[in-house]
C-alpha positions as CSV (number, residue, x, y, z in Angstrom):
1,M,11.5,-2.2,20.5
2,G,10.5,-4.7,23.2
3,L,8.3,-7.8,22.6
4,R,5.3,-6.1,24.1
5,E,5.5,-3.1,22.0
6,F,6.1,-5.3,18.8
7,E,3.0,-7.4,19.7
8,E,0.8,-4.3,20.3
9,N,1.9,-2.8,17.2
10,W,1.4,-6.0,15.2
11,N,-2.2,-6.4,16.7
12,A,-3.1,-2.8,15.6
13,L,-1.7,-3.5,12.2
14,A,-3.7,-6.8,11.9
15,A,-6.9,-4.6,12.8
16,R,-5.9,-2.1,10.0
17,L,-5.5,-5.0,7.4
18,E,-8.9,-6.3,8.3
19,Q,-10.6,-3.0,8.1
20,T,-9.0,-2.0,4.9
21,L,-8.8,-5.1,2.9
22,G,-11.2,-7.4,4.8
23,V,-8.6,-10.0,5.3
24,R,-7.8,-11.6,8.8
25,T,-4.4,-13.0,9.8
26,S,-5.8,-16.4,9.8
27,R,-5.8,-16.4,6.2
28,K,-2.2,-17.6,6.0
29,S,-1.8,-18.0,2.3
30,H,-2.5,-14.3,1.7
31,A,0.8,-12.3,0.7
32,I,0.5,-9.5,3.2
33,V,-0.6,-11.9,6.0
34,G,2.4,-13.9,5.2
35,W,4.8,-10.9,5.6
36,M,3.1,-10.3,9.1
37,N,3.3,-14.0,10.2
38,S,6.9,-14.1,9.2
39,A,7.7,-11.1,11.2
40,K,6.3,-12.5,14.2
41,R,8.3,-15.7,13.8
42,S,11.6,-13.8,13.1
43,Y,11.1,-11.4,16.0
44,L,10.2,-14.4,18.5
45,A,13.5,-16.1,17.1
46,G,15.4,-13.3,18.2
47,D,16.0,-11.6,14.9
48,C,14.3,-8.5,15.8
49,S,15.5,-6.4,12.9
50,L,14.3,-8.9,10.3
51,G,11.0,-9.0,12.1
52,C,10.6,-5.3,12.1
53,A,11.4,-5.1,8.4
54,Q,9.0,-7.8,7.5
55,V,6.1,-6.2,9.3
56,A,7.0,-3.0,7.9
57,Y,6.7,-4.3,4.2
58,A,3.0,-5.2,5.4
59,Q,2.4,-1.8,6.9
60,F,3.7,0.0,3.8
61,A,1.2,-1.9,1.7
62,I,-1.7,-0.9,4.0
63,E,-0.6,2.6,4.2
64,D,-0.7,2.8,0.3
65,L,-4.1,1.4,0.3
66,E,-5.3,3.9,2.8
67,R,-3.7,6.6,0.9
68,V,-5.3,5.6,-2.4
69,R,-8.8,5.2,-0.6
70,A,-8.5,8.8,0.7
71,H,-8.0,10.1,-2.9
72,D,-9.9,7.7,-5.3
73,E,-12.6,5.3,-4.0
74,S,-13.0,3.5,-7.5
75,M,-9.1,2.9,-7.5
76,F,-9.1,1.8,-4.1
77,A,-11.8,-0.8,-5.0
78,H,-9.7,-1.9,-7.9
79,F,-6.6,-2.6,-5.8
80,R,-8.8,-4.1,-2.8
81,R,-10.2,-6.5,-5.2
82,E,-6.8,-7.4,-6.8
83,L,-5.1,-7.9,-3.3
84,R,-8.0,-9.9,-1.9
85,R,-7.4,-12.6,-4.6
86,E,-4.9,-15.5,-4.1
87,V,-2.1,-14.5,-6.4
88,P,1.3,-16.2,-6.8
89,T,4.3,-14.3,-5.4
90,S,5.5,-13.4,-9.0
91,N,2.1,-11.6,-9.5
92,Y,1.9,-10.0,-6.1
93,F,5.2,-7.9,-6.4
94,G,3.7,-6.5,-9.8
95,I,0.5,-5.5,-8.2
96,R,2.3,-4.1,-5.2
97,Q,4.4,-1.9,-7.3
98,E,1.1,-0.6,-9.2
99,L,-0.4,0.1,-5.8
100,R,2.7,2.0,-4.8
101,L,2.8,4.0,-8.1
102,A,-0.9,4.8,-7.7
103,S,-0.4,6.0,-4.1
104,A,2.5,8.1,-5.2
105,L,0.8,9.6,-8.1
106,L,-2.2,10.6,-6.2
107,T,-0.4,12.2,-3.4
108,K,1.8,14.2,-5.7
109,G,-1.2,15.3,-7.5
110,I,-0.3,14.1,-10.9
111,Q,-3.3,13.6,-13.3
112,F,-3.5,10.2,-14.8
113,N,-5.7,7.4,-16.0
114,K,-5.4,3.8,-14.7
115,T,-4.8,1.8,-17.9
116,E,-3.6,-1.6,-19.2
117,A,-0.4,-1.0,-21.4
118,P,1.0,0.9,-19.8
119,D,-0.4,0.7,-16.3
120,F,-0.8,4.3,-15.9
121,T,-1.3,7.1,-18.6
122,L,-0.3,10.6,-17.4
123,L,-2.4,13.3,-18.9
124,T,0.6,15.2,-20.5
125,T,1.4,16.3,-24.0
126,P,2.9,14.2,-25.2
127,T,1.3,11.4,-23.3
128,I,3.6,9.6,-20.8
129,G,3.0,6.0,-19.6
130,I,4.3,4.4,-16.5
131,E,4.5,0.7,-16.8
132,C,5.1,-1.4,-13.5
133,T,6.9,-4.7,-13.0
134,S,9.2,-6.5,-10.5
135,A,12.6,-8.2,-10.4
136,H,12.3,-10.9,-7.9
137,L,13.6,-14.3,-6.9
138,S,11.5,-17.3,-5.9
139,E,10.8,-17.9,-2.3
140,Q,12.8,-21.1,-2.5
141,S,16.0,-19.4,-3.8
142,Q,18.9,-19.1,-1.3
143,S,21.4,-17.6,-3.7
144,K,22.2,-14.0,-3.7
145,P,20.9,-12.3,-6.9
146,D,22.9,-10.5,-9.6
147,V,20.7,-7.3,-9.4
148,A,21.9,-5.8,-12.6
149,Y,21.1,-9.1,-14.5
150,K,17.6,-9.3,-13.1
151,V,16.8,-5.6,-13.5
152,N,18.1,-5.7,-17.2
153,S,15.9,-8.9,-17.8
154,A,12.9,-6.9,-16.5
155,I,13.5,-4.1,-18.9
156,S,14.2,-6.3,-21.8
157,S,10.9,-8.3,-21.0
158,K,8.7,-5.1,-20.9
159,T,10.3,-3.7,-24.1
160,E,8.7,-6.5,-25.9
161,Y,5.4,-5.0,-25.3
162,S,3.3,-2.3,-27.3
163,Y,2.2,0.8,-25.4
164,S,-0.4,3.3,-26.2
165,T,1.5,6.3,-24.8
166,E,4.0,8.1,-26.9
167,L,6.7,8.1,-24.2
168,Q,7.2,5.4,-21.5
169,I,8.8,5.1,-18.0
170,L,9.5,1.8,-16.3
171,A,8.9,1.4,-12.6
172,I,10.6,-1.7,-11.1
173,D,10.0,-3.1,-7.5
174,T,13.4,-4.6,-6.4
175,S,12.6,-5.0,-2.8
176,N,12.7,-8.9,-3.1
177,L,16.2,-8.8,-4.6
178,L,17.6,-6.7,-1.9
179,F,15.9,-8.6,0.7
180,H,17.7,-11.7,-0.5
181,E,21.0,-9.9,-0.3
182,G,20.2,-9.3,3.4
183,V,17.9,-6.8,5.5
184,H,20.9,-5.9,7.6
185,Q,23.1,-4.6,4.9
186,A,22.1,-4.1,1.1
187,S,25.5,-4.3,-0.4
188,V,24.2,-3.5,-3.9
189,L,23.8,0.0,-2.9
190,S,27.4,0.5,-2.6
191,R,27.7,-0.2,-6.2
192,K,24.9,2.0,-7.3
193,G,27.1,3.9,-9.8
194,E,28.2,0.7,-11.5
195,L,24.7,-0.7,-11.5
196,G,23.4,2.6,-13.1
197,E,25.7,2.1,-16.0
198,A,25.0,-1.4,-16.6
199,I,21.1,-0.5,-16.5
200,R,21.6,2.6,-18.8
201,L,23.0,0.4,-21.6
202,T,20.0,-1.7,-21.5
203,I,17.6,1.5,-21.4
204,D,19.4,2.9,-24.5
205,K,18.2,-0.3,-26.3
206,S,14.8,-0.2,-25.0
207,S,11.5,1.6,-25.4
208,F,11.9,3.5,-22.1
209,Q,12.9,6.9,-21.3
210,S,13.9,6.2,-17.9
211,V,13.9,3.4,-15.3
212,L,12.8,4.0,-11.6
213,T,13.7,1.1,-9.1
214,F,12.1,1.0,-5.7
215,S,13.0,-0.6,-2.5
216,Y,13.5,-0.1,1.1
217,A,16.5,1.1,3.3
218,W,17.3,1.4,6.9
219,V,17.7,5.1,8.1
220,A,19.2,6.0,11.4
221,A,16.4,7.6,13.5
222,G,18.8,9.6,15.5
223,I,21.5,8.9,18.4
224,G,20.1,6.1,20.5
225,N,16.9,5.7,18.6
226,G,17.8,2.9,16.3
227,A,16.8,2.9,12.6
228,T,13.6,3.0,10.6
229,L,12.8,1.2,7.4
230,T,12.1,3.7,4.6
231,N,11.1,3.8,1.0
232,Y,13.7,4.8,-1.4
233,Y,14.0,5.0,-5.3
234,S,16.9,5.1,-7.7
235,R,16.6,6.6,-11.1
236,V,18.5,5.9,-14.3
237,D,17.5,8.0,-17.7
238,R,18.3,6.9,-21.1
239,S,21.1,8.9,-22.7
240,D,18.8,11.0,-25.0
241,I,15.8,11.2,-22.6
242,A,13.0,13.3,-23.9
243,E,12.8,16.7,-22.4
244,T,9.1,16.1,-21.3
245,C,10.0,13.1,-19.3
246,K,13.1,14.7,-17.9
247,V,11.2,17.7,-16.5
248,L,8.4,15.5,-15.0
249,L,11.0,13.3,-13.3
250,D,13.1,16.1,-12.1
251,T,10.0,17.3,-10.4
252,H,8.8,14.4,-8.8
253,Y,11.7,11.9,-8.8
254,P,14.9,13.9,-8.9
255,L,18.3,12.5,-9.6
256,G,20.8,12.2,-6.7
257,D,22.3,10.2,-4.1
258,I,19.5,7.9,-2.7
259,W,20.8,8.5,0.8
260,V,20.0,12.2,0.8
261,L,17.3,12.4,3.4
262,G,15.4,14.9,1.4
263,H,14.8,12.1,-1.1
264,L,14.3,9.3,1.5
265,H,11.6,11.1,3.1
266,R,9.6,12.1,0.0
267,R,6.6,10.2,-0.5
268,V,7.8,7.6,-3.2
């Protein structure tokens, strides 16, 4: 993508941001605007891959808002209100994960109520709750993260809460951790088997039936067409997962290699 095309796409996205969220790119303290402005700086500095990735993070958020709006105006108003506020980075990633899940659940046609603890209550028997959180590093951190440690800490922290549903699933945004590992290569993905086992030990001691981690990955767009940044998820179940949860997850978030294109191209 050349500079002219990048700038045209950036300006079009800025217009969508203002139309959907009512936020202008002059509001530099806003999280989504921050991604867009960082993208422009990176691209102009010659790091085109990083610039494209950063603007894609903003685009994905706007697309999820648009998708929620198409299905549920009341829920759109909730997320619009949350994302218009000035929130610290630690809170933004949690809200962003809730938005991603709301968009996915609505698109998949899963019946649910937006609740507090857990964040989503699925209208199943027995009731299944989905709690959202994030595993992240501060903006100032220059060190590469121990992803397993951060994910396990997130699981343990959320286990301390009481939930109104009979069964719980935890959905964790890990995009910030993999961003710190490097947008050009996420080496943790090559250790997904080892990582999964480390997480499963913690899940078995927790109140959760399964843990879904969400991030992004570069996927080849075809010979000579570069690559596109795509959503992906990884799933790890507890050893004795309840059948109700297993059936639900097998339908909507099946197990398997995250690099299988059929999984990557799903709306997750």
